PLY file of the C-alpha trace (Angstrom):
ply
format ascii 1.0
element vertex 129
property float x
property float y
property float z
element edge 128
property int vertex1
property int vertex2
end_header
-35.12 -13.99 30.37
-36.66 -12.98 26.65
-34.99 -12.66 23.84
-35.66 -10.16 21.20
-34.82 -10.98 17.65
-32.87 -8.27 15.65
-34.77 -6.59 12.82
-31.89 -6.63 10.60
-32.08 -9.00 7.74
-28.99 -10.32 6.39
-28.20 -10.82 2.83
-26.47 -11.94 -0.26
-24.85 -8.75 -2.07
-23.39 -8.21 -5.27
-21.45 -5.01 -5.58
-20.84 -3.37 -8.70
-18.60 -1.00 -8.43
-15.15 0.23 -10.42
-13.63 2.40 -7.61
-11.30 0.30 -5.58
-11.85 2.61 -2.84
-15.61 2.64 -2.72
-15.50 -1.18 -3.36
-13.32 -1.65 -0.48
-15.65 0.62 1.81
-18.78 -0.98 0.58
-17.39 -4.24 1.21
-16.22 -3.40 4.96
-19.55 -1.67 5.40
-21.90 -4.57 4.45
-19.73 -7.32 5.92
-19.45 -5.52 9.51
-23.53 -5.53 9.18
-23.32 -9.15 8.74
-24.01 -9.08 5.26
-22.38 -11.81 3.09
-20.64 -10.34 -0.16
-20.91 -13.00 -2.62
-19.30 -11.18 -5.32
-17.90 -7.85 -6.39
-17.43 -6.54 -10.12
-15.42 -3.84 -11.21
-16.11 -3.98 -15.08
-19.68 -2.96 -16.09
-19.56 -5.65 -19.15
-19.08 -8.53 -16.46
-22.08 -7.48 -14.20
-24.85 -9.19 -15.83
-23.00 -12.54 -15.88
-21.89 -12.47 -12.71
-25.59 -11.49 -11.42
-26.71 -14.55 -13.14
-24.22 -16.62 -11.93
-24.42 -15.63 -8.33
-28.06 -15.01 -7.97
-27.50 -12.31 -5.12
-30.35 -11.35 -3.05
-29.35 -7.44 -2.99
-27.21 -5.69 -5.87
-25.50 -2.40 -5.27
-24.74 -0.94 -8.39
-22.71 2.24 -9.17
-23.96 4.84 -11.62
-20.79 6.13 -13.40
-18.73 3.06 -14.64
-16.24 2.84 -17.57
-18.04 0.99 -20.25
-21.56 0.70 -20.02
-23.51 2.71 -17.38
-24.96 2.10 -14.17
-28.53 2.81 -16.36
-27.57 0.25 -18.66
-26.71 -2.40 -16.35
-29.72 -1.79 -14.44
-31.88 -2.03 -17.63
-29.70 -5.70 -18.48
-30.38 -6.76 -14.68
-34.16 -6.03 -14.59
-34.66 -7.40 -18.21
-33.37 -10.77 -16.96
-34.75 -10.63 -13.51
-37.83 -8.25 -12.84
-37.77 -8.98 -9.32
-33.95 -7.98 -8.76
-33.25 -5.66 -6.10
-30.85 -3.26 -6.90
-29.35 -0.18 -5.00
-28.14 2.37 -7.42
-25.27 4.54 -5.87
-24.07 7.67 -7.36
-21.94 10.72 -6.94
-23.65 12.32 -9.89
-25.09 15.70 -9.42
-28.02 14.93 -11.93
-30.94 15.69 -10.01
-32.91 13.53 -12.82
-31.12 10.49 -12.03
-33.10 9.22 -8.86
-36.00 9.48 -10.71
-35.15 7.82 -13.64
-33.43 4.89 -11.77
-36.25 4.40 -9.94
-38.60 4.31 -12.98
-36.34 1.84 -14.58
-36.77 -0.49 -11.90
-34.00 0.37 -9.34
-35.39 -0.70 -5.63
-33.60 2.64 -4.19
-31.31 5.49 -4.88
-28.28 6.37 -2.62
-26.21 9.27 -2.85
-22.33 8.19 -2.71
-20.68 8.75 0.62
-23.58 11.18 1.75
-23.37 10.93 5.64
-27.34 12.01 5.78
-28.14 8.44 4.15
-27.40 5.36 6.13
-26.96 2.67 3.34
-27.22 -0.02 5.76
-30.99 1.43 6.82
-31.89 1.64 2.72
-30.52 -2.55 2.63
-33.43 -2.97 5.35
-35.93 -1.23 3.76
-35.44 -2.50 0.17
-35.05 -6.28 1.84
-38.51 -5.82 3.52
-40.37 -5.01 0.25
0 1
1 2
2 3
3 4
4 5
5 6
6 7
7 8
8 9
9 10
10 11
11 12
12 13
13 14
14 15
15 16
16 17
17 18
18 19
19 20
20 21
21 22
22 23
23 24
24 25
25 26
26 27
27 28
28 29
29 30
30 31
31 32
32 33
33 34
34 35
35 36
36 37
37 38
38 39
39 40
40 41
41 42
42 43
43 44
44 45
45 46
46 47
47 48
48 49
49 50
50 51
51 52
52 53
53 54
54 55
55 56
56 57
57 58
58 59
59 60
60 61
61 62
62 63
63 64
64 65
65 66
66 67
67 68
68 69
69 70
70 71
71 72
72 73
73 74
74 75
75 76
76 77
77 78
78 79
79 80
80 81
81 82
82 83
83 84
84 85
85 86
86 87
87 88
88 89
89 90
90 91
91 92
92 93
93 94
94 95
95 96
96 97
97 98
98 99
99 100
100 101
101 102
102 103
103 104
104 105
105 106
106 107
107 108
108 109
109 110
110 111
111 112
112 113
113 114
114 115
115 116
116 117
117 118
118 119
119 120
120 121
121 122
122 123
123 124
124 125
125 126
126 127
127 128
């Protein structure tokens, strides 16, 4: 019998998301795929301290949050850890946003709840880099 190892790399993930619904949905999706949610934070002001404490392999970061914007949080994380893998998630229609956050160090950009993009595939791509 030949056993083939799966191609999906599992990760420890920190979810930074202020929406309870989106947080629940992302948690279920990631856990269902076998990823470990090491933490979640709903307040942007606590995001960097949680990142420092938890040292996740991957971060999903909401763009539009109360307090600091996702772009500000991304800048703080990248200043602390330039090798951080951060996927920015946004429901914004701002067409310049993806380029801005990628230039600021995000590993990927995903339009929130866009059925044409499989965020699990995006996670696999980011982890394989």
